[in-house]
N, C-alpha and C positions, 0 to 999 in steps of 0.2 A: 860718701856718695861717689859712685863710679862715673866714668867718663860719659857713658850713655845717658845716665840719669841727669848729669849736669847739662848735657846737650838739650834734653827734653825740658828741663827746668827753664833754661834760657829761652827756648821756643815758647813755652807757656807764658813767660813774662812778656815777651814781645807781642803775643797774641792779645794779652790783656791791656797792652799799652795803646791807647787810642790814637796816639800821635805818630806811631812808628809803622812803617810798611812791614807786613808779614813776610818773612824771608822765603824766597823760592830759589833754591840754589841751581847753579849751572852744573851740568853733568858732562864731563869730558867725552867728546866723540859722539854725543847724541844730538844730531842736527835739529830734529823736530823739537825735542825738549828745550834745547837752548834758544831756538827761535821763539817759542812760547814765553820763556823767561824774559827774553829781550823785550817782547811786546808788553809783558806784564809790567816791567819797570817803566817802559815808555808811557803806558797808560796812566800809571800812578803819578808820573811827572806832569803829564798834560792835564789830568783831572784829579788833583790831589784830594779833593773833598769827597769823592765817591766812597760808598760803603766798602771798607777794606776787606770785610769778611766775604762779601759777595764776590768782589774782584778776585780774591785769593782762591775761593772755591771754584770759580769758573776757570781761571787760568791753570791752576794746579790740576784740575780735573781733566783738562784736555791734553795733558802731557802723556797720558797713559798709552796712546797708540805707538809711541816712540820705540824703535828697535823691536817692534812686534811683541811688546810686553802685554801681559794680561792683567798685571797688577801695577799699582803706583810704587815708586821707590819707597822704602820703609820709612825714612825720615819725613817724606812728604805725606805719606799715609797718616802718620801720627798728627802732623800739623792739620791735615784735612779734617780728621775726626774731631780734633779739639776745636777748630774754627767753626765747624758746622754745629757743634753743641752750643757754642756761644751765640751763633746766629739764631738757633732755635730756642735760645734761653732755657735750655734743659741740659743740666750737667750729666744726668743719667744716660742721655742718648749718646754721649761720647763713647761709652763702653760698647754700645750696640754697633755704632758706625765703625769703631776700631776693629771689632771682631770680624765683621763681614768684609771690611777692606783687606784684611789679612788672609781670609779664608775662601773668598769667592772671587772670580774674575771681575774686574771693574765694570765691565758692561752689564753683568748680571746685578752687581751691587747698585749701579745707577738706576736700572730699570725696575728692580724689585724692592729696593730698600730706600735709597735716597729720594727718588722721585715721589713715591707715595707719601713719605714723611714730609716732603716739601709741600705737597698739595694739602696735607692736614694742617701744617703750620700756617699756610696762606689763608685757608678757609677759617681757621681760628682767629687770625688777625683781621680778616675781612670785615668783621662787624665794627671795627674801629676805623676803617678806611673811608667810610662814606661812599658817595656816588663814584668817586675816582677808582674804586676797587676794580671796576670792570676793565677800563683801559690798562690799569696797572697789571692785573693778572694776565691779560693778553700779552703785554710786552714782556712780562717776567718769564712766562713759559715759552714764549717765542725765542727769548734769549737763550734759555736752557737748551731747547731743541736745536737751535742754530749752532751753538757751541759744540754740542755732543755730535751731531750728525756731520757738521762741517769738519771737525777734527778727524773723523774717520775718512771722509772724502779726500782730505788733503794728503792722505797716505798713498793715494792712487793717481795724483796729478803732479805736474811739475812744480817744484818749489818756487818758480817764478810767479805762480798764481796765489801763493800763500798770503802775500800782503793784502790782496783783495778780501780774503776771508777775515784777516785780523782787523782791517779797516771797518768792515761791517759789524764785527763783534764790538769794537770800541763804541760805535754809534748806538748799538742796542743797549750796552751797559750804561751809557750816559742817559738814554731815555728812561731806562729802568730805574736809575737812581733819582732822576728828576721827579718821576711819578711817585716813587716811594716817599720822597720828602714832602710832596704835596699831600699824600694820604696821611702822613704822620703829623701834619701841622696842627696846632691848637685851634679849636673851633669854639665859637660862642654858642650859647643855647639856641639862638635864632638860626645860625648857620646849620647846626645839627638837625633841627626840625625841617629846615628847607631841603637839606640833602635827603633826609628820610622821606619827605613828601615827593621829591623827584624820583627816588627809587620806586616808590609805590605807583606813581603815575607811569613810569617806564614799564613796570610789570603789567599794569592795566592795559596799556596800548599794545604791548607784545601779545598779551592774552587775547585781545580783540582781533589781532591780525591772524592768529592761529585758527 
């Protein structure tokens, strides 16, 4: 097994270990990238119970504007595609994400591949989330848009404003994780029927207002 394969095997082992932080390395001389990595480690220390795959995907994804790059660093791109396949619970999708991460600019990948795939996964899971699916989806996609657009904006403003962006991102990630945990909690049959009834009533009232 060559050095590169060994490195990827180690990364894969870490990604599958639920108790370990997914590695996001520092890059010498890359100020934006290293600021993101610092915030990533800081967030994992402050809120260690948050979903590690979502945290990694968000923070590693916003490293791409650094040094005017159009692509993620190669080792991060591999980690990204592997982590997103675990998050989507679809091993086949790793090859799809890995291919596009290497062959198209990250902005196009996020807009045309990752975002549509995420919408599909969330809609697929939505039937299990109950009535909390609505606030969860709102916060989830707000977090994604905030992270992506904010990271681009930060390239044109003073780095003294970056902490405000990272602080907002931490709060959104925390809300996203809290709502995700509420959605995935175990429900009794009575709770399930009550939530289904609430959704039907909500749909009825919305329809009356239109």
